[in-house]
N, CA, C and O of each residue as an XYZ file, in Angstrom:
612
protein
N      -6.187      1.022     -7.080
C      -5.374      0.399     -6.072
C      -4.065     -0.061     -6.725
O      -4.064     -0.559     -7.851
N      -2.968      0.110     -6.013
C      -1.663     -0.326     -6.495
C      -1.520     -1.819     -6.237
O      -1.686     -2.266     -5.103
N      -1.214     -2.600     -7.279
C      -1.044     -4.043     -7.117
C       0.325     -4.311     -6.490
O       1.361     -3.897     -7.010
N       0.295     -5.021     -5.353
C       1.515     -5.355     -4.631
C       1.836     -6.834     -4.842
O       0.931     -7.662     -4.952
N       3.130     -7.159     -4.898
C       3.567     -8.549     -5.003
C       4.596     -8.814     -3.915
O       5.346     -7.921     -3.520
N       4.621    -10.053     -3.436
C       5.581    -10.420     -2.401
C       6.904    -10.794     -3.073
O       6.974    -11.764     -3.829
N       7.946    -10.019     -2.791
C       9.254    -10.274     -3.388
C      10.027    -11.297     -2.570
O      10.519    -12.286     -3.113
N      10.133    -11.070     -1.291
C      10.701    -12.026     -0.342
C       9.656    -12.225      0.738
O       8.650    -11.516      0.756
N       9.866    -13.167      1.633
C       8.891    -13.404      2.686
C       8.665    -12.139      3.508
O       9.576    -11.643      4.170
N       7.437    -11.627      3.454
C       7.079    -10.439      4.215
C       7.519     -9.126      3.603
O       7.345     -8.076      4.223
N       8.086     -9.151      2.401
C       8.530     -7.922      1.728
C       7.653     -7.721      0.500
O       7.781     -8.432     -0.497
N       6.752     -6.732      0.591
C       5.791     -6.451     -0.471
C       6.203     -5.190     -1.211
O       6.572     -4.190     -0.595
N       6.138     -5.244     -2.535
C       6.552     -4.120     -3.378
C       5.521     -3.925     -4.491
O       4.818     -4.867     -4.856
N       5.427     -2.698     -5.033
C       4.511     -2.487     -6.160
C       4.949     -3.314     -7.373
O       6.132     -3.360     -7.711
N       3.995     -3.953     -8.009
C       4.309     -4.786     -9.171
C       5.022     -3.977    -10.256
O       5.857     -4.514    -10.984
N       4.692     -2.682    -10.365
C       5.296     -1.844    -11.402
C       6.796     -1.642    -11.200
O       7.485     -1.193    -12.117
N       7.311     -1.968    -10.015
C       8.754     -1.848     -9.749
C       9.487     -3.160    -10.015
O      10.697     -3.244     -9.804
N       8.771     -4.180    -10.473
C       9.353     -5.518    -10.633
C       9.500     -5.909    -12.103
O       8.748     -5.468    -12.973
N      10.492     -6.747    -12.337
C      10.502     -7.515    -13.572
C      10.018     -8.899    -13.159
O      10.409     -9.414    -12.112
N       9.175     -9.491    -13.979
C       8.548    -10.761    -13.626
C       9.088    -11.879    -14.511
O       9.503    -11.647    -15.647
N       9.074    -13.099    -13.967
C       9.508    -14.253    -14.743
C       8.431    -14.617    -15.755
O       7.264    -14.264    -15.587
N       8.826    -15.317    -16.793
C       7.904    -15.808    -17.802
C       7.202    -17.040    -17.229
O       7.879    -17.981    -16.814
N       5.868    -17.063    -17.192
C       5.165    -18.217    -16.628
C       5.480    -19.524    -17.348
O       5.396    -20.602    -16.760
N       5.842    -19.420    -18.617
C       6.151    -20.643    -19.372
C       7.457    -21.283    -18.907
O       7.662    -22.484    -19.084
N       8.342    -20.474    -18.310
C       9.628    -21.016    -17.860
C       9.762    -21.063    -16.337
O      10.803    -21.463    -15.816
N       8.711    -20.655    -15.625
C       8.803    -20.661    -14.161
C       7.639    -21.425    -13.519
O       7.054    -20.975    -12.534
N       7.321    -22.568    -14.086
C       6.309    -23.432    -13.491
C       4.879    -22.950    -13.608
O       4.038    -23.316    -12.787
N       4.584    -22.139    -14.608
C       3.220    -21.692    -14.846
C       2.808    -20.463    -14.057
O       1.661    -20.023    -14.145
N       3.727    -19.906    -13.290
C       3.407    -18.735    -12.479
C       4.401    -17.621    -12.769
O       5.602    -17.865    -12.889
N       3.900    -16.402    -12.879
C       4.766    -15.248    -13.067
C       5.119    -14.707    -11.691
O       4.242    -14.247    -10.959
N       6.400    -14.759    -11.335
C       6.838    -14.307    -10.015
C       7.885    -13.204    -10.168
O       8.544    -13.121    -11.204
N       8.048    -12.353     -9.142
C       9.049    -11.282     -9.247
C      10.456    -11.848     -9.400
O      10.882    -12.723     -8.646
N      11.155    -11.328    -10.385
C      12.521    -11.755    -10.661
C      13.513    -10.749    -10.092
O      14.556    -11.122     -9.557
N      13.175     -9.476    -10.215
C      14.040     -8.408     -9.728
C      13.165     -7.209     -9.382
O      12.098     -7.013     -9.964
N      13.636     -6.407     -8.418
C      12.904     -5.214     -7.999
C      13.839     -4.027     -8.099
O      14.983     -4.083     -7.646
N      13.344     -2.946     -8.699
C      14.115     -1.703     -8.757
C      13.297     -0.621     -8.077
O      12.326     -0.111     -8.636
N      13.701     -0.281     -6.868
C      13.002      0.731     -6.087
C      13.675      2.083     -6.290
O      14.886      2.141     -6.501
N      12.907      3.177     -6.228
C      13.491      4.506     -6.418
C      14.527      4.852     -5.350
O      15.398      5.690     -5.581
N      14.438      4.211     -4.184
C      15.345      4.557     -3.084
C      16.666      3.786     -3.130
O      17.591      4.130     -2.394
N      16.781      2.763     -3.966
C      18.001      1.963     -4.022
C      19.213      2.814     -4.383
O      19.188      3.598     -5.333
N      20.259      2.641     -3.611
C      21.521      3.312     -3.905
C      21.610      4.737     -3.414
O      22.651      5.371     -3.586
N      20.555      5.272     -2.804
C      20.641      6.645     -2.307
C      21.401      6.657     -0.984
O      21.534      5.628     -0.321
N      21.891      7.823     -0.615
C      22.660      7.950      0.615
C      21.817      7.657      1.847
O      22.349      7.204      2.860
N      20.514      7.906      1.780
C      19.663      7.678      2.943
C      19.160      6.242      3.040
O      18.450      5.905      3.987
N      19.514      5.388      2.078
C      19.075      4.000      2.080
C      19.822      3.224      3.167
O      21.052      3.179      3.183
N      19.044      2.606      4.085
C      19.636      1.813      5.161
C      19.322      0.343      5.005
O      19.561     -0.439      5.925
N      18.804     -0.040      3.884
C      18.395     -1.421      3.664
C      16.915     -1.572      3.933
O      16.352     -0.846      4.752
N      16.282     -2.507      3.251
C      14.820     -2.654      3.328
C      14.328     -3.041      4.712
O      13.203     -2.696      5.073
N      15.129     -3.745      5.497
C      14.697     -4.197      6.809
C      14.335     -3.064      7.757
O      13.428     -3.219      8.574
N      15.015     -1.939      7.667
C      14.765     -0.809      8.559
C      14.099      0.363      7.850
O      13.930      1.425      8.449
N      13.729      0.197      6.620
C      13.256      1.297      5.788
C      11.789      1.628      6.055
O      10.927      0.752      5.979
N      11.510      2.881      6.364
C      10.133      3.324      6.605
C       9.287      3.139      5.350
O       8.093      2.853      5.446
N       9.886      3.296      4.189
C       9.145      3.119      2.937
C       8.719      1.661      2.798
O       7.594      1.390      2.378
N       9.598      0.716      3.144
C       9.249     -0.704      3.071
C       8.149     -1.045      4.067
O       7.246     -1.822      3.757
N       8.223     -0.472      5.252
C       7.188     -0.703      6.262
C       5.836     -0.238      5.725
O       4.828     -0.924      5.893
N       5.816      0.915      5.085
C       4.573      1.460      4.531
C       4.047      0.567      3.416
O       2.844      0.316      3.341
N       4.936      0.083      2.546
C       4.487     -0.777      1.455
C       3.910     -2.080      2.010
O       2.907     -2.578      1.499
N       4.534     -2.634      3.049
C       4.000     -3.850      3.673
C       2.626     -3.585      4.282
O       1.713     -4.397      4.133
N       2.477     -2.449      4.968
C       1.191     -2.096      5.565
C       0.130     -1.886      4.493
O      -1.013     -2.312      4.657
N       0.504     -1.233      3.397
C      -0.444     -1.001      2.304
C      -0.946     -2.344      1.758
O      -2.144     -2.515      1.534
N      -0.036     -3.286      1.547
C      -0.430     -4.608      1.046
C      -1.375     -5.288      2.034
O      -2.338     -5.938      1.627
N      -1.105     -5.139      3.317
C      -1.957     -5.738      4.344
C      -3.328     -5.073      4.370
O      -4.349     -5.759      4.338
N      -3.361     -3.730      4.429
C      -4.614     -3.003      4.577
C      -5.492     -3.069      3.345
O      -6.707     -2.897      3.449
N      -4.915     -3.311      2.190
C      -5.727     -3.417      0.977
C      -6.117     -4.863      0.681
O      -6.671     -5.155     -0.379
N      -5.826     -5.768      1.620
C      -6.244     -7.160      1.485
C      -5.416     -7.974      0.515
O      -5.857     -9.039      0.082
N      -4.229     -7.508      0.160
C      -3.391     -8.233     -0.788
C      -2.457     -9.209     -0.078
O      -1.723     -9.951     -0.732
N      -2.478     -9.215      1.245
C      -1.633    -10.091      2.049
C      -2.470    -10.562      3.237
O      -3.377     -9.858      3.682
N      -2.165    -11.740      3.741
C      -2.927    -12.256      4.879
C      -2.420    -11.670      6.188
O      -1.315    -11.131      6.248
N      -3.232    -11.777      7.239
C      -2.853    -11.292      8.561
C      -1.640    -12.039      9.114
O      -0.972    -11.532     10.015
N      -1.341    -13.230      8.595
C      -0.194    -13.996      9.079
C       1.102    -13.225      8.886
O       2.028    -13.372      9.684
N       1.188    -12.413      7.853
C       2.404    -11.660      7.575
C       2.472    -10.402      8.438
O       3.539     -9.803      8.576
N       1.356    -10.001      9.014
C       1.319     -8.768      9.807
C       2.330     -8.810     10.943
O       2.882     -7.774     11.312
N       2.581     -9.981     11.500
C       3.544    -10.107     12.588
C       4.957     -9.775     12.158
O       5.793     -9.461     13.006
N       5.250     -9.833     10.874
C       6.585     -9.517     10.378
C       6.805     -8.021     10.230
O       7.933     -7.574     10.024
N       5.723     -7.239     10.334
C       5.810     -5.814     10.062
C       5.956     -5.012     11.345
O       5.302     -5.304     12.346
N       6.805     -4.012     11.313
C       6.954     -3.071     12.412
C       5.953     -1.948     12.156
O       6.173     -1.110     11.282
N       4.867     -1.925     12.904
C       3.824     -0.930     12.678
C       4.231      0.392     13.339
O       4.429      0.459     14.553
N       4.351      1.425     12.528
C       4.728      2.755     12.996
C       3.484      3.620     12.996
O       2.709      3.564     12.041
N       3.258      4.430     14.043
C       2.080      5.301     14.016
C       2.077      6.159     12.746
O       3.114      6.656     12.307
N       0.896      6.315     12.180
C       0.758      7.002     10.893
C       1.339      8.412     10.923
O       2.089      8.781     10.019
N       1.016      9.193     11.922
C       1.496     10.578     11.943
C       3.019     10.649     12.054
O       3.641     11.513     11.436
N       3.628      9.745     12.838
C       5.092      9.725     12.948
C       5.732      9.355     11.618
O       6.748      9.927     11.224
N       5.120      8.385     10.925
C       5.663      7.948      9.639
C       5.570      9.058      8.602
O       6.508      9.278      7.836
N       4.434      9.761      8.576
C       4.278     10.863      7.621
C       5.298     11.956      7.910
O       5.896     12.516      6.992
N       5.493     12.258      9.195
C       6.475     13.277      9.575
C       7.884     12.880      9.126
O       8.637     13.707      8.611
N       8.228     11.614      9.327
C       9.553     11.142      8.912
C       9.713     11.216      7.394
O      10.759     11.631      6.894
N       8.671     10.809      6.665
C       8.742     10.849      5.200
C       8.816     12.278      4.680
O       9.471     12.530      3.669
N       8.162     13.209      5.347
C       8.210     14.609      4.922
C       9.592     15.219      5.106
O       9.870     16.285      4.556
N      10.460     14.567      5.865
C      11.799     15.100      6.092
C      12.768     14.762      4.957
O      13.896     15.257      4.948
N      12.343     13.919      3.990
C      13.216     13.561      2.879
C      13.437     14.785      2.002
O      12.467     15.429      1.603
N      14.688     15.125      1.687
C      14.943     16.283      0.812
C      14.417     16.027     -0.605
O      14.467     14.902     -1.102
N      13.916     17.076     -1.239
C      13.332     16.962     -2.578
C      14.343     16.419     -3.584
O      13.973     15.669     -4.488
N      15.613     16.788     -3.436
C      16.609     16.345     -4.414
C      17.072     14.909     -4.171
O      17.782     14.350     -5.006
N      16.688     14.301     -3.049
C      17.078     12.933     -2.729
C      16.357     11.963     -3.671
O      15.208     12.198     -4.046
N      17.025     10.890     -4.047
C      16.437      9.896     -4.940
C      15.243      9.195     -4.298
O      14.422      8.608     -5.003
N      15.134      9.248     -2.975
C      14.024      8.582     -2.289
C      12.778      9.456     -2.186
O      11.757      9.002     -1.669
N      12.836     10.688     -2.661
C      11.711     11.611     -2.515
C      10.429     11.056     -3.139
O       9.368     11.121     -2.518
N      10.510     10.516     -4.348
C       9.312      9.985     -5.021
C       8.724      8.825     -4.222
O       7.506      8.722     -4.082
N       9.579      7.962     -3.704
C       9.091      6.845     -2.897
C       8.472      7.352     -1.601
O       7.462      6.815     -1.145
N       9.068      8.381     -1.005
C       8.527      8.962      0.225
C       7.136      9.553     -0.033
O       6.235      9.388      0.789
N       6.955     10.236     -1.159
C       5.650     10.808     -1.494
C       4.614      9.709     -1.715
O       3.457      9.862     -1.324
N       5.021      8.594     -2.343
C       4.123      7.463     -2.528
C       3.717      6.917     -1.155
O       2.560      6.556     -0.939
N       4.674      6.860     -0.238
C       4.392      6.377      1.112
C       3.423      7.273      1.849
O       2.516      6.785      2.522
N       3.602      8.580      1.732
C       2.705      9.533      2.384
C       1.278      9.359      1.849
O       0.313      9.358      2.613
N       1.165      9.212      0.534
C      -0.149      9.031     -0.082
C      -0.819      7.754      0.447
O      -2.011      7.757      0.754
N      -0.050      6.670      0.550
C      -0.591      5.409      1.061
C      -0.968      5.536      2.536
O      -2.008      5.028      2.957
N      -0.132      6.209      3.316
C      -0.417      6.379      4.743
C      -1.683      7.198      4.968
O      -2.489      6.876      5.841
N      -1.856      8.243      4.192
C      -3.035      9.087      4.366
C      -4.319      8.296      4.106
O      -5.369      8.614      4.664
N      -4.235      7.276      3.266
C      -5.403      6.432      3.009
C      -5.742      5.559      4.216
O      -6.835      4.996      4.279
N      -4.828      5.440      5.170
C      -5.089      4.649      6.367
C      -5.824      5.446      7.436
O      -6.287      4.882      8.428
N      -5.931      6.749      7.236
C      -6.696      7.584      8.159
C      -8.163      7.445      7.755
O      -8.535      7.849      6.653
N      -9.006      6.878      8.632
C     -10.400      6.596      8.251
C     -11.165      7.857      7.835
O     -11.043      8.918      8.448
N     -11.956      7.699      6.769
C     -12.818      8.778      6.290
C     -14.264      8.277      6.297
O     -14.531      7.110      6.013
N     -15.177      9.169      6.622
C     -16.591      8.823      6.662
C     -17.140      8.732      5.239
O     -16.859      9.583      4.396
N     -17.925      7.686      4.989
C     -18.563      7.467      3.698
C     -19.470      8.652      3.385
O     -20.238      9.093      4.240
N     -19.378      9.173      2.143
C     -20.149     10.363      1.744
C     -21.644     10.126      1.743
O     -22.387     10.833      2.423
N     -22.082      9.162      1.004
C     -23.513      8.893      0.837
C     -23.723      7.391      0.919
O     -22.921      6.610      0.408
N     -24.797      7.001      1.560
C     -25.160      5.580      1.598
C     -26.578      5.458      1.065
O     -27.501      6.110      1.554
N     -26.734      4.616      0.060
C     -28.051      4.331     -0.500
C     -28.385      2.880     -0.170
O     -27.628      2.226      0.547
N     -29.469      2.380     -0.663
C     -29.901      1.016     -0.348
C     -28.852     -0.018     -0.761
O     -28.565     -0.941      0.001
N     -28.287      0.125     -1.941
C     -27.370     -0.903     -2.424
C     -25.998     -0.366     -2.841
O     -25.229     -1.080     -3.485
N     -25.685      0.879     -2.482
C     -24.387      1.436     -2.844
C     -24.001      2.563     -1.898
O     -24.841      3.161     -1.226
N     -22.685      2.833     -1.869
C     -22.189      3.970     -1.106
C     -21.119      4.665     -1.944
O     -20.586      4.084     -2.890
N     -20.808      5.913     -1.592
C     -19.808      6.700     -2.310
C     -18.565      6.813     -1.426
O     -18.653      7.234     -0.273
N     -17.415      6.437     -1.973
C     -16.146      6.564     -1.257
C     -15.788      8.048     -1.144
O     -15.870      8.772     -2.136
N     -15.393      8.515      0.049
C     -15.053      9.927      0.209
C     -13.739     10.325     -0.455
O     -13.487     11.515     -0.644
N     -12.902      9.361     -0.812
C     -11.617      9.670     -1.421
C     -11.695      9.688     -2.948
O     -11.346     10.687     -3.578
N     -12.150      8.587     -3.539
C     -12.172      8.499     -5.008
C     -13.533      8.849     -5.605
O     -13.659      8.990     -6.821
N     -14.555      8.990     -4.755
C     -15.916      9.334     -5.155
C     -16.562      8.294     -6.067
O     -17.493      8.598     -6.812
N     -16.055      7.064     -5.999
C     -16.620      5.968     -6.789
C     -17.741      5.288     -6.011
O     -17.734      5.270     -4.780
N     -18.700      4.731     -6.740
C     -19.789      3.980     -6.126
C     -19.323      2.550     -5.856
O     -18.664      1.931     -6.692
N     -19.673      2.040     -4.684
C     -19.361      0.666     -4.303
C     -20.631      0.037     -3.752
O     -21.486      0.733     -3.204
N     -20.757     -1.268     -3.895
C     -21.948     -1.959     -3.449
C     -22.006     -2.154     -1.947
O     -20.980     -2.274     -1.278
N     -23.236     -2.184     -1.426
C     -23.467     -2.513     -0.021
C     -24.830     -3.189      0.085
O     -25.591     -3.207     -0.882
N     -25.138     -3.740      1.248
C     -26.404     -4.441      1.450
C     -27.269     -3.682      2.442
O     -26.824     -3.360      3.544
N     -28.489     -3.402      2.058
C     -29.467     -2.739      2.940
C     -28.910     -1.497      3.610
O     -29.123     -1.281      4.803
N     -28.203     -0.686      2.853
C     -27.640      0.588      3.319
C     -26.620      0.414      4.445
O     -26.386      1.347      5.214
N     -26.011     -0.773      4.548
C     -24.956     -1.012      5.539
C     -23.644     -1.282      4.809
O     -23.548     -2.201      3.995
N     -22.637     -0.465      5.112
C     -21.325     -0.613      4.483
C     -20.507     -1.600      5.302
O     -20.211     -1.350      6.470
N     -20.143     -2.720      4.689
C     -19.339     -3.722      5.395
C     -17.854     -3.612      5.038
O     -17.011     -4.225      5.693
N     -17.537     -2.835      4.005
C     -16.138     -2.678      3.600
C     -15.379     -1.838      4.625
O     -15.843     -0.769      5.019
N     -14.213     -2.320      5.056
C     -13.337     -1.509      5.905
C     -12.507     -0.560      5.043
O     -12.077      0.500      5.498
N     -12.289     -0.968      3.773
C     -11.497     -0.183      2.831
C     -12.243     -0.132      1.510
O     -12.938     -1.080      1.144
N     -12.097      0.971      0.799
C     -12.698      1.093     -0.521
C     -12.042      0.073     -1.448
O     -10.815      0.038     -1.544
N     -12.828     -0.757     -2.131
C     -12.238     -1.757     -3.019
C     -11.600     -1.153     -4.272
O     -10.890     -1.849     -4.998
N     -11.844      0.123     -4.531
C     -11.287      0.740     -5.743
C     -10.011      1.527     -5.476
O      -9.096      1.516     -6.299
N      -9.937      2.222     -4.317
C      -8.746      3.062     -4.077
C      -7.990      2.698     -2.799
O      -6.867      3.161     -2.598
N      -8.587      1.878     -1.937
C      -7.887      1.464     -0.722
C      -8.066      2.376      0.473
O      -7.442      2.152      1.510
N      -8.915      3.415      0.358
C      -9.146      4.329      1.478
C      -9.833      3.590      2.625
O     -10.800      2.858      2.417
N      -9.312      3.798      3.851
C      -9.950      3.210      5.030
C     -11.248      3.973      5.291
O     -11.282      5.203      5.241
N     -12.338      3.205      5.576
C     -13.667      3.806      5.674
C     -14.284      3.609      7.048
O     -14.005      2.641      7.755
N     -15.134      4.568      7.396
C     -16.064      4.404      8.510
C     -17.436      4.829      7.990
O     -17.546      5.765      7.197
N     -18.469      4.139      8.440
C     -19.807      4.486      7.910
C     -20.626      5.225      8.932
O     -21.769      5.592      8.659
């Protein structure tokens, strides 16, 4: 699972795109200091507020349980198929292409997949094929705790 951090209120970004403050100089907590996104400065960049990539990153943070439902109201939820279609329109040579591909990968994980195998105390995720715990052969996870794939049992 990609670790997301809140950069501004309701704006979630991958931690790997951030420089973080030193906890010793920022009140004991490491917080995002700066964010460098692959789409910054490209001709197709319209700002994070209207950016489909930002919407996807916010949704990913929400769906993987890294953000509370309170922030969900700040997000413009776009149907998954429309978002994937829009992201597929990014030209390969555009600086936003890598971010668009990351978005497509995250969006595809929101399409529910049926659990492969269910045993008494574990199930197999259909996406990452990892074993996850369950109780009495009942899967209570809505998402795989290891890869973030949305599940149906």
